[in-house]
C-alpha positions as CSV (number, residue, x, y, z in Angstrom):
1,X,0.1,-0.1,-0.1
2,X,1.2,3.5,-0.9
3,X,0.9,6.4,1.6
4,X,-2.1,8.8,0.8
5,X,-1.8,11.7,-1.4
6,X,-0.5,14.4,0.9
7,X,-2.8,16.8,-1.2
8,X,-5.9,14.5,-0.3
9,X,-8.2,15.4,2.2
10,X,-10.2,13.0,4.2
11,X,-13.8,14.1,4.6
12,X,-15.1,13.3,8.2
13,X,-18.6,12.8,9.0
14,X,-20.5,15.9,10.7
15,X,-22.1,14.2,13.9
16,X,-19.7,13.8,16.9
17,X,-20.5,10.1,17.3
18,X,-19.6,9.2,13.9
19,X,-16.6,11.5,13.7
20,X,-15.2,9.4,16.7
21,X,-16.0,6.0,14.7
22,X,-14.3,7.5,11.7
23,X,-11.3,8.9,13.1
24,X,-10.8,5.8,15.6
25,X,-11.0,3.4,12.1
26,X,-8.6,5.9,10.4
27,X,-5.9,6.2,13.0
28,X,-6.0,2.4,13.8
29,X,-5.7,1.7,10.0
30,X,-2.7,4.3,9.4
31,X,-1.1,2.7,12.4
32,X,-1.2,-0.8,11.4
33,X,0.0,0.0,8.1
34,X,2.9,2.0,9.3
35,X,3.7,-1.0,11.5
36,X,3.5,-3.6,8.7
37,X,5.5,-1.5,6.7
38,X,8.2,-1.3,8.9
39,X,8.0,2.4,9.7
40,X,7.9,1.3,13.4
41,X,5.6,0.4,16.0
42,X,5.6,3.9,17.9
43,X,4.6,7.3,16.3
44,X,3.8,10.5,17.3
45,X,1.1,13.0,16.3
46,X,2.7,14.7,13.6
47,X,3.7,11.3,11.9
48,X,-0.1,10.2,12.0
49,X,-1.0,13.6,11.0
50,X,1.4,13.4,7.8
51,X,-0.3,10.0,6.5
52,X,-3.9,11.0,7.4
53,X,-3.9,14.1,5.2
54,X,-5.1,17.9,5.6
55,X,-7.9,17.2,8.1
56,X,-6.0,15.1,10.2
57,X,-5.3,18.1,12.8
58,X,-8.9,17.2,13.9
59,X,-8.2,13.2,13.8
60,X,-5.0,13.2,16.1
61,X,-7.1,14.9,18.5
62,X,-8.7,11.7,19.2
63,X,-5.2,10.0,20.0
64,X,-5.5,10.4,23.6
65,X,-9.3,9.1,23.7
66,X,-8.0,6.2,21.8
67,X,-5.6,5.6,24.8
68,X,-8.5,5.8,27.1
69,X,-10.4,3.4,25.4
70,X,-7.6,0.7,25.2
71,X,-6.8,0.9,21.6
72,X,-3.4,2.7,22.0
73,X,-0.4,3.3,24.5
74,X,1.2,6.4,25.4
75,X,4.6,7.3,26.5
76,X,5.2,11.0,26.5
77,X,4.3,12.1,23.0
78,X,4.6,8.9,21.2
79,X,1.7,6.5,20.6
80,X,1.7,2.7,19.9
81,X,-1.1,0.2,19.2
82,X,-2.1,-1.8,22.3
83,X,-2.8,-5.5,21.6
84,X,-6.5,-4.9,21.4
85,X,-5.6,-2.0,18.9
86,X,-3.6,-4.2,16.9
87,X,-6.4,-6.8,16.4
88,X,-9.1,-3.8,15.8
89,X,-6.5,-2.1,13.5
90,X,-5.9,-5.3,11.6
91,X,-9.5,-5.8,11.5
92,X,-10.3,-2.4,10.1
93,X,-7.5,-2.5,7.3
94,X,-8.8,-5.8,6.2
95,X,-12.3,-4.5,6.1
96,X,-11.2,-1.5,4.1
97,X,-9.4,-3.5,1.4
98,X,-11.5,-6.6,1.3
99,X,-12.9,-5.7,-2.2
100,X,-9.2,-5.6,-3.3
101,X,-8.2,-8.9,-1.7
102,X,-11.0,-11.3,-2.8
103,X,-9.9,-13.7,-5.5
104,X,-10.4,-12.6,-9.0
105,X,-12.7,-14.2,-11.4
106,X,-11.6,-17.6,-11.9
107,X,-9.2,-17.9,-8.9
108,X,-9.7,-20.1,-6.0
109,X,-10.7,-18.9,-2.4
110,X,-8.9,-19.7,0.5
111,X,-10.9,-22.8,1.5
112,X,-10.2,-24.4,-1.9
113,X,-9.1,-28.0,-1.7
114,X,-6.1,-26.9,-4.1
115,X,-4.2,-25.5,-1.0
116,X,-4.1,-28.8,0.7
117,X,-1.9,-30.7,-1.8
118,X,0.0,-30.6,-5.0
119,X,-2.4,-33.2,-6.5
120,X,-5.5,-31.2,-5.8
121,X,-3.7,-28.1,-7.0
122,X,-2.6,-29.6,-10.4
123,X,-6.4,-30.7,-10.6
124,X,-7.8,-27.4,-9.6
125,X,-5.5,-25.7,-12.5
126,X,-6.5,-28.1,-15.0
127,X,-10.1,-27.4,-14.3
128,X,-9.6,-23.7,-14.4
129,X,-7.8,-24.2,-18.0
130,X,-10.5,-26.4,-19.2
131,X,-13.3,-24.0,-17.9
132,X,-11.6,-20.7,-19.4
133,X,-11.3,-22.5,-22.7
134,X,-14.8,-23.6,-22.7
135,X,-15.8,-20.0,-21.9
136,X,-13.7,-18.6,-24.8
137,X,-15.1,-20.9,-27.2
138,X,-18.4,-19.9,-25.8
139,X,-17.7,-16.4,-26.8
140,X,-15.8,-17.1,-29.9
141,X,-17.2,-20.7,-31.3
142,X,-15.1,-20.4,-34.3
143,X,-12.1,-20.6,-32.0
144,X,-10.3,-17.9,-33.3
145,X,-7.6,-16.3,-31.6
146,X,-8.0,-12.9,-30.6
147,X,-5.2,-10.2,-31.6
148,X,-5.6,-8.1,-28.5
149,X,-5.2,-5.0,-30.7
150,X,-2.1,-6.3,-32.6
151,X,-2.4,-5.8,-36.4
152,X,-1.9,-8.6,-38.7
153,X,-1.3,-8.0,-42.2
154,X,-2.7,-10.7,-44.5
155,X,-0.7,-11.6,-47.8
156,X,-2.0,-12.8,-50.8
157,X,-0.7,-16.1,-49.9
158,X,-3.3,-16.3,-47.3
159,X,-0.8,-16.2,-44.3
160,X,-0.5,-13.7,-41.6
161,X,2.6,-11.5,-41.2
């Protein structure tokens, strides 16, 4: 994951209850991401603000509240995810990116038998290849290959060049 664009601004909800939920999610996700990317387990408010964007000055005000609620620990001006905060941060992060981490069309899910053995993996791959070939024939019953935008020049002898 790349850090957010520094020129982008997050738009928080207007009600105070939703703002708290919003900023808790954003802060936990950023701190979880920073930790995962190797930027460290301990951050200060300016670092969190840098990764949250322009409106983050509002959000970092919630750091002390997250300490009170048990999501973060504090040591001077530095904050870290508590064990509870780490679990919640992982959950928030996974939820935010769930659409991007789903198997693509034709890929196996985590509970597919192909993850259990090499034989199952081979059988699964063969099935997917067969299925994809059948789908290709369904869309092009004549079995023509597609040039994907590459020009073919047909000569008088009938061959592509």
